[in-house]
N, C-alpha and C positions, 0 to 999 in steps of 0.2 A: 185119762180123766181122773180127777181126785174124787173122794168120797162124797163131796157136797153136790156132785153132778155138774160142776162147772169145768170148763176146759182150761187147761194150763196154756199160757202163751207159748207160741212156737218160737224157738230160738231165732234171733235176728228178724223177728216179725215176718217170718216166711209163710205167707198165705197166698196160694195161687189164685189168680183171678179167673172166674168162670168165663167161658168163651163168649156167652151172650153179652157180657158187660163190654168187652172189646168191640163186638159187632155194633153195639149202640154208638160208640164213639165214631166208628168208621162211617156210619150213616150221616153224620153231621159235619165231619172235618176231613179235609184232604191234606195229605202230608207229602213230604219229599222223602229223602232217606231218613230212617228212624234209628235212634239209639234207644234201646231199652236197658237202663242201667241197673235194674233190680230184677233181672230175668228169672231168677230162681230155676225152676225146672223147664221153663220155656212155654208155658201155657199161653200167655198173652202174645209172646213173640210169634208162635205158630199161627195165631189168629191174624196178626198183622201181616204176616207173610202171605196168608191165604187171601188177604185183601189186595195183594199185588205190590207190596212195598219191599224195598231192600232194607234189611234190618241188621243192626249190630247189637248183639246181646252181651252184656257183662253183668257180673255180680261180685260182691265182696266175698262170697263163699262158693266153694266148688260143690255143686249138687250132683255132679257126675254126669252132666249132659253135654260137656265139651265147650261150654261158653268160657270166654276169657275172664280170669279172676282179676277184678279191678275195683278199687274203692272209688266210687263215683265222686265222693266229696274231695278226693285228692286230685281229680282230673285238672290238668293245667292248661291244655290247649282249647281254643275255641272249637265248637262243633259246627260244621257246615251242613246243617240239616235240622231235624226236629227231635225232640226228646219226649217219649211217651212211657209212663210207668205208673205202677201202684207202689208208691214209696213206703218204706217202713214208717209206721204210724208215729213213733216217738221222735223221728227226725224229719218229718215231712217238710217242715219249714226250711230246714237246711237244704233239702233236695230241691225245693222250689227256687230258692235264691241261687243255688249252684246252676241249675238248669237255665235260668234266665240269664245268668252271667255268661254261660257257654254259648248261648244261641243269639245273644244281642248283636254281635258284629255281622252275622250272616242273615239276620232278619228271620230266624226260624221260629217255630212254634214249640210250645211246651204244653203237654197234656198230662195232668195228674189226677188219679182216682183218689178221692178223699171223702171223708164223712161230709154229709150234706150241710152240716152247720159250720164247716171249717171257716167260711167267710164271715162268720158272726163275731169273731174276736176283735175287739178294738185294737189290739196290738198288731193285727195283720192288715189294718186299713191301707197302708202304703202299697202292699203287694197287689191290691185290687184296684189300683189306678192303672194308667197306661203301663204296659200293653195288655192288661186283662181284657179278654174278648168275649168269652162265653162260659156259661155254666149249663151243663146238661144233667138235669136231675133224673136219676133212675127211679122209676115208679114201681120197681120191684127190688127187693133187698137181696144183695148177693149172699151166697152161702160160702163161708170161708173154710169150713171143715168138711171134707168129703165124707159122706156117710152120716153126717149129723142129722138128727130128726127134729130138733127144736126150731122154732121160728127165729130167723135172723133178727138181731136186736137193733142194728143201726141202718139208717138210710144213707145212701152214697150218691155222689155226683162226680161227673168229670168236670174239671176246671181247666180252661184253655187260655193260654196267653199267646198272643201273636204279635210279633214286633212290627208286622206290616199292617195291622188293623187300622182302619180309618173310621170306625163306627163306635158308638157307645156299646158297652157290653150288653149281651142278650142272654136270656134264660130260655132254655128249651126243656121239654119233658119227653121222656121216651121209656119204653119197657121192652 
């Protein structure tokens, strides 16, 4: 922490997702096989596994937990399953477009944990047409820094795209 009391950004935007956040997602969405491409130390992956899913975990950096080192944005093959992740904030748009591209042919789902206002930008309008399916607004704010005592600053939501959706998008609320 610097002298102003603010936290410095973690390298590669590595912030582990609290377990309860993943459990909220699992209450609302059913998946097939899941790829978690920003696995970090595996906190979200372990929660998805506890939900009964087969998981493939990769990350661009080796955090020492045995997951495959792979740059998600360089992936070339289609993925025959679903993609679930908390993407690095600065490249979230790239992660969404890549995940949609990789899951299109198999009809998979994409779930991204993003700031609640992510869908407000006019430049993102196209990504919220088909196959956008659902927004799950978290009514509690995630804590990104273990041991921090301040109130978390931002609201978050799960954004879900489903290539097999036949409905208009829905918004749900959960804590």
